[in-house]
C-alpha positions in Angstrom: -0.3 -0.3 -0.1 0.9 3.7 -1.2 1.8 6.5 1.5 -0.9 8.0 -0.2 -3.1 5.0 1.2 -2.1 5.0 4.8 -2.5 8.4 4.9 -6.6 8.0 4.0 -6.7 4.4 5.7 -5.8 6.1 8.5 -8.4 9.1 8.3 -10.5 6.0 8.5 -9.8 4.5 11.2 -9.8 7.7 13.5 -13.4 8.9 11.5 -14.8 5.6 13.5 -13.9 7.1 17.0 -13.9 11.0 16.0 -14.9 12.6 12.8 -13.5 16.1 13.3 -9.8 14.5 14.3 -9.7 12.3 11.8 -10.1 14.4 9.0 -7.0 17.0 10.3 -4.7 14.3 11.3 -4.9 13.4 7.7 -4.4 16.4 6.4 -1.7 17.9 9.0 1.9 17.2 8.3 3.5 15.2 11.3 6.3 17.8 13.0 9.6 16.2 11.3 8.6 16.4 8.2 8.2 21.3 8.3 11.9 22.5 7.5 13.3 25.2 9.2 12.7 27.2 7.4 11.6 30.9 9.6 9.9 33.7 8.4 9.7 33.5 4.7 8.1 37.0 4.1 11.2 38.3 5.4 14.4 36.8 3.3 12.3 37.8 0.6 11.3 41.3 1.0 15.8 41.3 2.4 17.2 39.1 -0.8 15.1 41.2 -3.1 16.2 44.9 -1.6 19.1 43.5 -1.8 19.2 42.7 -5.3 18.1 46.0 -5.7 20.5 48.1 -3.5 23.2 46.0 -5.6 22.0 47.5 -9.1 22.5 50.5 -7.2 25.2 50.8 -6.3 26.1 48.9 -10.3 24.3 51.9 -11.6 26.1 54.6 -9.3 29.6 53.6 -9.9 29.2 53.5 -14.0 27.3 56.7 -13.8 30.4 58.7 -12.0 32.8 56.7 -14.3 30.6 57.8 -17.4 31.1 60.5 -16.4 34.3 61.3 -14.0 36.4 58.9 -15.5 39.6 59.7 -18.5 37.4 59.2 -21.1 34.6 60.2 -19.1 31.8 63.4 -20.3 34.5 65.5 -17.9 37.5 64.6 -19.5 35.5 64.9 -22.8 34.6 68.6 -22.6 39.0 69.2 -21.1 40.2 68.2 -24.4 37.8 70.1 -26.1 38.9 72.8 -24.7 42.6 71.6 -25.6 42.1 71.1 -28.6 40.3 74.7 -29.3 43.4 76.4 -27.7 46.0 74.9 -29.9 43.5 75.6 -33.4 44.1 79.0 -32.3 47.8 78.7 -31.6 48.2 77.3 -34.4 46.1 79.9 -36.7 48.6 82.7 -34.7 51.8 80.0 -35.7 51.0 79.6 -39.5 50.0 84.2 -39.7 53.0 84.6 -38.1 54.9 82.3 -40.8 53.4 84.0 -43.9 55.2 87.8 -42.0 58.9 85.9 -42.2 58.1 84.2 -45.7 57.3 87.6 -47.0 59.7 89.6 -45.6 62.1 86.8 -47.4 61.1 87.0 -50.0 62.0 90.8 -50.2 65.4 90.7 -49.4 65.7 88.3 -51.8 68.5 89.0 -55.4 65.5 88.7 -58.0 63.2 90.6 -56.3 65.2 92.8 -54.0 62.6 95.8 -52.3 65.0 99.2 -52.1 63.4 100.1 -48.5 63.2 96.7 -46.9 67.5 96.8 -47.0 67.7 100.3 -46.4 65.1 99.5 -43.3 67.9 96.6 -42.8 71.1 97.9 -43.6 70.6 101.3 -40.9 69.0 99.1 -38.4 72.0 96.5 -38.6 74.8 99.1 -39.1 72.8 101.2 -36.9 73.2 104.7 -39.0 71.0 108.2 -39.3 70.3 109.1 -42.3 70.5 113.3 -42.3 67.4 113.4 -43.7 66.0 111.5 -40.8 63.7 112.4 -37.4 64.7 111.2 -34.6 62.9 111.4 -31.9 63.8 110.2 -27.9 61.3 109.2 -25.9 63.5 107.2 -22.9 66.4 105.0 -21.8 67.1 103.0 -23.9 
């Protein structure tokens, strides 16, 4: 006879004596079969809260690193500012180079400008033409 059959036969034997106890005995588990789980609702609530807390910590960690990390948004803004500064410096240097190329082209023998030659010779030799007007502004 199976375990279920034994429970039912025990219930019928008890039913002959007292009907209410027989029904309760048939559908009640024995104390040694009940597990040691205490407060299962509290455990499930705490487990779900722990999972949500871990997910929030991970999201916060990756969010902070996305903003302040080496390749984050803040670093991108700093790189953009550095790029803008370097581009403006490059443009200034290109303009200065163009001016110097123009001055060098004026000093070449095939296109020698007499005024430029006169200006450079006077500056290097510190000579003054008698027709020049000299203004002394202060100590040299």
